[in-house]
C-alpha positions as CSV (number, residue, x, y, z in Angstrom):
1,C,0.0,0.0,0.0
2,S,1.2,3.7,-1.0
3,Y,-0.2,6.7,-0.7
4,V,-1.0,9.0,-3.5
5,H,1.2,12.2,-3.3
6,N,3.5,14.0,-5.7
7,G,3.0,13.1,-9.1
8,G,-0.3,11.3,-8.6
9,I,-1.3,7.7,-9.5
10,A,1.2,7.4,-12.2
11,V,4.1,8.2,-9.8
12,S,2.8,6.2,-7.2
13,L,2.4,3.2,-9.4
14,S,5.8,3.8,-10.9
15,K,7.5,3.7,-7.7
16,A,5.8,0.5,-6.7
17,A,6.7,-1.0,-9.9
18,I,10.4,0.0,-9.6
19,A,10.7,-1.3,-5.8
20,G,9.0,-4.7,-7.0
21,G,10.7,-5.1,-10.4
22,L,7.3,-5.7,-12.0
23,G,4.9,-3.6,-14.1
24,A,1.5,-2.7,-14.1
25,N,-1.6,-2.3,-16.4
26,I,-4.0,0.3,-15.5
27,D,-7.3,1.6,-16.8
28,T,-8.0,5.2,-16.2
29,R,-11.5,4.6,-17.0
30,S,-11.8,2.6,-14.0
31,I,-10.3,5.4,-11.3
32,L,-13.0,6.7,-9.3
33,S,-13.8,10.2,-9.6
34,D,-16.5,12.8,-8.5
35,R,-16.5,14.6,-11.8
36,N,-15.3,14.3,-15.4
37,H,-11.4,14.7,-15.3
38,T,-8.8,14.3,-18.5
39,Y,-6.5,11.5,-18.9
40,E,-3.6,13.5,-17.5
41,E,-5.7,14.7,-14.6
42,L,-6.6,11.1,-13.5
43,L,-3.1,9.8,-13.7
44,Y,-1.2,13.0,-12.2
45,S,-3.8,14.5,-9.9
46,E,-2.4,14.8,-6.2
47,T,-5.6,14.4,-4.6
48,P,-5.1,13.7,-0.9
49,G,-6.5,10.7,0.8
50,R,-6.2,8.1,-2.1
51,F,-4.1,5.1,-1.6
52,V,-2.8,2.3,-4.3
53,V,-2.7,-1.1,-2.8
54,T,-1.6,-4.4,-4.7
55,I,-2.9,-7.6,-3.4
56,D,-2.6,-11.2,-4.4
57,P,-5.4,-12.3,-6.7
58,K,-6.4,-15.2,-4.5
59,D,-6.9,-12.5,-1.6
60,R,-9.0,-10.1,-3.6
61,E,-12.4,-11.4,-2.3
62,R,-11.0,-11.0,1.7
63,F,-9.8,-7.6,0.7
64,E,-13.1,-6.4,-0.7
65,Q,-14.7,-7.7,2.5
66,I,-12.4,-5.9,4.7
67,I,-12.6,-2.4,2.6
68,Q,-16.1,-2.4,1.8
69,S,-17.2,0.6,3.6
70,V,-14.8,2.6,1.9
71,P,-15.1,3.8,-1.7
72,Y,-12.4,1.8,-3.8
73,G,-12.2,0.5,-7.3
74,M,-9.9,-2.0,-9.0
75,I,-7.8,0.0,-11.5
76,G,-5.6,-2.6,-12.8
77,S,-3.2,-5.7,-12.3
78,V,0.5,-6.3,-11.8
79,T,2.4,-7.3,-15.0
80,D,5.8,-7.9,-16.6
81,K,8.2,-5.2,-17.0
82,Y,6.0,-2.7,-18.5
83,L,3.6,0.1,-17.4
84,Y,0.5,0.1,-19.5
85,A,-2.0,2.8,-19.3
86,T,-5.2,2.7,-21.0
87,K,-6.8,6.2,-21.8
88,L,-10.2,7.4,-21.6
89,D,-10.7,6.7,-25.3
90,G,-9.2,3.3,-24.9
91,A,-5.9,3.9,-26.6
92,Q,-3.0,2.4,-24.8
93,E,0.4,3.8,-23.6
94,L,3.3,1.6,-22.9
95,A,6.5,2.6,-20.9
96,C,9.3,0.2,-20.2
97,L,10.1,0.0,-16.5
98,D,13.9,0.1,-17.1
99,K,13.4,3.3,-19.1
100,V,11.1,4.6,-16.2
101,K,13.8,3.6,-13.4
102,E,16.5,5.3,-15.4
103,A,14.4,8.6,-15.8
104,Y,13.6,8.6,-12.1
105,Q,17.2,7.7,-10.9
106,R,19.2,10.2,-13.2
107,P,18.7,13.3,-11.2
108,L,19.9,11.3,-8.2
109,R,23.2,10.6,-9.9
110,F,23.7,14.4,-10.7
111,G,27.3,15.4,-10.3
112,L,28.6,11.8,-9.2
113,D,30.7,11.7,-12.3
114,V,32.5,15.0,-11.6
115,K,36.2,14.5,-10.6
116,V,37.7,16.9,-8.0
117,N,41.1,17.6,-7.9
């Protein structure tokens, strides 16, 4: 379970995917919302009070029993080393997890290759 904060659901899912070494396949049409949003708003909104939870499929029924009093929705599943996102019009975007990880870590390595005399 991780909370949705800086960067929205897209960043939360990306961080979880990097940590676990697995990808995700999400459908933005399944993201609960109280109004119409654009695809980008659904992925990157930093709305407080939201969490991303991954569970083993065999535990789904039990999880849904436990969480039934809270608004929730299944937005996707764990996959291979790619991040798939289905847009509101049904088109799909694809990102390789290795490239996402590289882009995320690049700023953390800033200046590490500089030699000081």
